[in-house]
KOLZA-724043 format. One record per residue (C-alpha): x, y, z; residue number from 1. Coordinates in steps of 0.02 Angstrom, whole numbers, padded with zeros to 5 digits. Layout:
# residues N
DOMAR      X      Y      Z resi
DOMAR      X      Y      Z  NUM
...
This chain:
# residues 229
DOMAR      X      Y      Z resi
DOMAR  00468 -00299  00201    1
DOMAR  00280 -00359  00205    2
DOMAR  00133 -00278  00283    3
DOMAR -00018 -00360  00392    4
DOMAR -00159 -00257  00447    5
DOMAR -00215 -00250  00628    6
DOMAR -00409 -00220  00628    7
DOMAR -00522 -00155  00747    8
DOMAR -00682 -00253  00709    9
DOMAR -00794 -00145  00813   10
DOMAR -00753  00012  00712   11
DOMAR -00730 -00071  00547   12
DOMAR -00557 -00016  00517   13
DOMAR -00377 -00034  00503   14
DOMAR -00285  00040  00661   15
DOMAR -00111 -00030  00632   16
DOMAR -00015 -00111  00486   17
DOMAR  00132 -00215  00558   18
DOMAR  00294 -00220  00465   19
DOMAR  00352 -00402  00435   20
DOMAR  00527 -00448  00380   21
DOMAR  00521 -00559  00233   22
DOMAR  00670 -00598  00103   23
DOMAR  00659 -00548 -00080   24
DOMAR  00568 -00735 -00111   25
DOMAR  00453 -00725  00035   26
DOMAR  00563 -00815  00140   27
DOMAR  00493 -00788  00328   28
DOMAR  00560 -00686  00462   29
DOMAR  00634 -00820  00569   30
DOMAR  00730 -00894  00429   31
DOMAR  00806 -00721  00392   32
DOMAR  00839 -00698  00596   33
DOMAR  00929 -00866  00592   34
DOMAR  01064 -00793  00479   35
DOMAR  01080 -00628  00568   36
DOMAR  01238 -00654  00703   37
DOMAR  01247 -00544  00858   38
DOMAR  01373 -00416  00781   39
DOMAR  01260 -00385  00640   40
DOMAR  01107 -00361  00742   41
DOMAR  01108 -00169  00768   42
DOMAR  01139 -00140  00564   43
DOMAR  00987 -00268  00551   44
DOMAR  00871 -00192  00654   45
DOMAR  00908 -00013  00583   46
DOMAR  00911 -00053  00422   47
DOMAR  00711 -00138  00437   48
DOMAR  00656  00021  00539   49
DOMAR  00702  00122  00403   50
DOMAR  00638  00016  00267   51
DOMAR  00464 -00007  00354   52
DOMAR  00445  00184  00374   53
DOMAR  00499  00225  00193   54
DOMAR  00373  00090  00129   55
DOMAR  00247  00142  00237   56
DOMAR  00262  00333  00153   57
DOMAR  00277  00296 -00010   58
DOMAR  00122  00170 -00003   59
DOMAR  00003  00301  00074   60
DOMAR -00018  00221  00242   61
DOMAR -00152  00309  00340   62
DOMAR -00152  00193  00499   63
DOMAR -00022  00179  00608   64
DOMAR  00148  00084  00578   65
DOMAR  00191 -00050  00696   66
DOMAR  00394 -00099  00699   67
DOMAR  00451 -00258  00767   68
DOMAR  00620 -00226  00863   69
DOMAR  00756 -00342  00938   70
DOMAR  00796 -00273  01120   71
DOMAR  00966 -00354  01099   72
DOMAR  01001 -00231  00950   73
DOMAR  00980 -00084  01040   74
DOMAR  01126 -00031  01143   75
DOMAR  01069  00146  01203   76
DOMAR  00890  00198  01164   77
DOMAR  00921  00381  01123   78
DOMAR  01054  00349  01005   79
DOMAR  00981  00202  00921   80
DOMAR  00817  00290  00883   81
DOMAR  00900  00437  00794   82
DOMAR  00895  00365  00613   83
DOMAR  00709  00324  00648   84
DOMAR  00689  00491  00692   85
DOMAR  00788  00556  00533   86
DOMAR  00696  00437  00414   87
DOMAR  00517  00492  00493   88
DOMAR  00570  00677  00450   89
DOMAR  00643  00653  00281   90
DOMAR  00474  00554  00226   91
DOMAR  00353  00654  00329   92
DOMAR  00304  00522  00431   93
DOMAR  00226  00571  00601   94
DOMAR  00325  00486  00740   95
DOMAR  00160  00488  00835   96
DOMAR  00114  00355  00720   97
DOMAR  00232  00237  00769   98
DOMAR  00222  00080  00862   99
DOMAR  00360 -00038  00924  100
DOMAR  00352 -00220  00956  101
DOMAR  00451 -00294  01071  102
DOMAR  00519 -00467  01004  103
DOMAR  00632 -00602  01036  104
DOMAR  00594 -00580  01214  105
DOMAR  00663 -00744  01260  106
DOMAR  00832 -00690  01208  107
DOMAR  00849 -00547  01332  108
DOMAR  00944 -00578  01485  109
DOMAR  00948 -00403  01552  110
DOMAR  00774 -00363  01600  111
DOMAR  00828 -00181  01655  112
DOMAR  00897 -00134  01482  113
DOMAR  00731 -00174  01408  114
DOMAR  00638 -00078  01547  115
DOMAR  00756  00064  01492  116
DOMAR  00702  00046  01307  117
DOMAR  00514  00066  01345  118
DOMAR  00539  00189  01461  119
DOMAR  00639  00294  01342  120
DOMAR  00509  00255  01197  121
DOMAR  00376  00301  01295  122
DOMAR  00456  00476  01354  123
DOMAR  00483  00517  01167  124
DOMAR  00291  00473  01130  125
DOMAR  00294  00308  01054  126
DOMAR  00191  00173  01101  127
DOMAR  00250 -00005  01124  128
DOMAR  00181 -00169  01127  129
DOMAR  00231 -00341  01196  130
DOMAR  00217 -00481  01070  131
DOMAR  00174 -00665  01069  132
DOMAR  00098 -00668  01249  133
DOMAR  00059 -00847  01304  134
DOMAR  00186 -00935  01188  135
DOMAR  00315 -00975  01335  136
DOMAR  00424 -00840  01339  137
DOMAR  00316 -00675  01359  138
DOMAR  00232 -00702  01533  139
DOMAR  00133 -00610  01676  140
DOMAR  00296 -00546  01755  141
DOMAR  00359 -00467  01605  142
DOMAR  00183 -00381  01561  143
DOMAR  00188 -00303  01729  144
DOMAR  00358 -00243  01737  145
DOMAR  00367 -00163  01574  146
DOMAR  00200 -00095  01561  147
DOMAR  00153 -00099  01356  148
DOMAR  00026  00004  01289  149
DOMAR -00032 -00147  01207  150
DOMAR -00023 -00324  01229  151
DOMAR -00031 -00464  01087  152
DOMAR -00117 -00622  01134  153
DOMAR -00014 -00757  01050  154
DOMAR -00117 -00898  00927  155
DOMAR -00096 -01026  01055  156
DOMAR -00226 -00946  01169  157
DOMAR -00342 -00871  01030  158
DOMAR -00342 -01040  00924  159
DOMAR -00533 -01118  00928  160
DOMAR -00574 -01000  01062  161
DOMAR -00749 -01008  01008  162
DOMAR -00765 -01185  01053  163
DOMAR -00641 -01218  01196  164
DOMAR -00695 -01160  01363  165
DOMAR -00538 -01168  01441  166
DOMAR -00460 -01030  01329  167
DOMAR -00623 -00933  01345  168
DOMAR -00576 -00924  01533  169
DOMAR -00402 -00856  01504  170
DOMAR -00456 -00733  01386  171
DOMAR -00585 -00659  01501  172
DOMAR -00443 -00640  01640  173
DOMAR -00318 -00563  01511  174
DOMAR -00468 -00440  01476  175
DOMAR -00503 -00396  01656  176
DOMAR -00304 -00388  01677  177
DOMAR -00280 -00272  01540  178
DOMAR -00418 -00169  01601  179
DOMAR -00337 -00148  01756  180
DOMAR -00178 -00106  01693  181
DOMAR -00234  00004  01567  182
DOMAR -00156 -00096  01416  183
DOMAR -00256 -00137  01240  184
DOMAR -00271 -00302  01199  185
DOMAR -00233 -00370  01022  186
DOMAR -00282 -00559  00980  187
DOMAR -00153 -00624  00852  188
DOMAR -00178 -00778  00739  189
DOMAR -00362 -00759  00707  190
DOMAR -00403 -00872  00563  191
DOMAR -00601 -00900  00560  192
DOMAR -00751 -00807  00584  193
DOMAR -00813 -00901  00733  194
DOMAR -00651 -00847  00813  195
DOMAR -00666 -00667  00768  196
DOMAR -00857 -00668  00845  197
DOMAR -00795 -00750  01001  198
DOMAR -00664 -00624  01034  199
DOMAR -00775 -00489  01001  200
DOMAR -00902 -00552  01123  201
DOMAR -00756 -00572  01247  202
DOMAR -00719 -00399  01240  203
DOMAR -00574 -00403  01100  204
DOMAR -00622 -00316  00972  205
DOMAR -00440 -00271  00914  206
DOMAR -00380 -00421  00798  207
DOMAR -00249 -00487  00686  208
DOMAR -00237 -00645  00564  209
DOMAR -00240 -00733  00411  210
DOMAR -00453 -00720  00423  211
DOMAR -00439 -00542  00369  212
DOMAR -00276 -00524  00281  213
DOMAR -00111 -00613  00247  214
DOMAR  00042 -00517  00227  215
DOMAR  00069 -00438  00063  216
DOMAR  00254 -00384  00011  217
DOMAR  00281 -00208 -00004  218
DOMAR  00089 -00174 -00013  219
DOMAR -00064 -00146  00088  220
DOMAR -00189 -00273  00114  221
DOMAR -00373 -00221  00081  222
DOMAR -00505 -00297  00206  223
DOMAR -00662 -00344  00132  224
DOMAR -00789 -00258  00227  225
DOMAR -00905 -00419  00253  226
DOMAR -00767 -00495  00382  227
DOMAR -00813 -00365  00502  228
DOMAR -00983 -00420  00506  229
């Protein structure tokens, strides 16, 4: 398990750490997920949640913890959350500091099932994020239907935004849309100072990417304070 910070540039602080699945030799989440068959999805999802919470507690994480989950691995929200709640209680992790990121949305055929998960998690006091918005799978219909607390804008839209007028126009529209829906935007894949400054100017201070820190295995990356300038 690796962690990557999500920072609020305006506040100059880490607001979340995203838990990212990695193999023992640093294998990517994608390569690991390819090996997880449908009948193992539930156990895999549960094991990842437990590991993320245990590590966050062990490492003394002060920010919120964001955990990716596979909607198809959740057969019933109230039942599937029990191991998460038990682990949080065992290690003393406040459940109000848990955020769940919806991933692999392209594999979900039952939109109502995903909506039920989000509504159940919201009722339990958790926040939710819709990941990879703009990569071709997450769309406006999904955003308005699920009403996540946070919308993570994909690298495909963020890339070279400082010099690409079309991407700037899209980002401005997303800022206006997020304001209307009461959703927070997070810019993913920020890789340069110029991109970060452009996003700040457009009204997106919450950012994530290699510019700030790469994911680190079983460690919390430290942000160089100069990167906020």
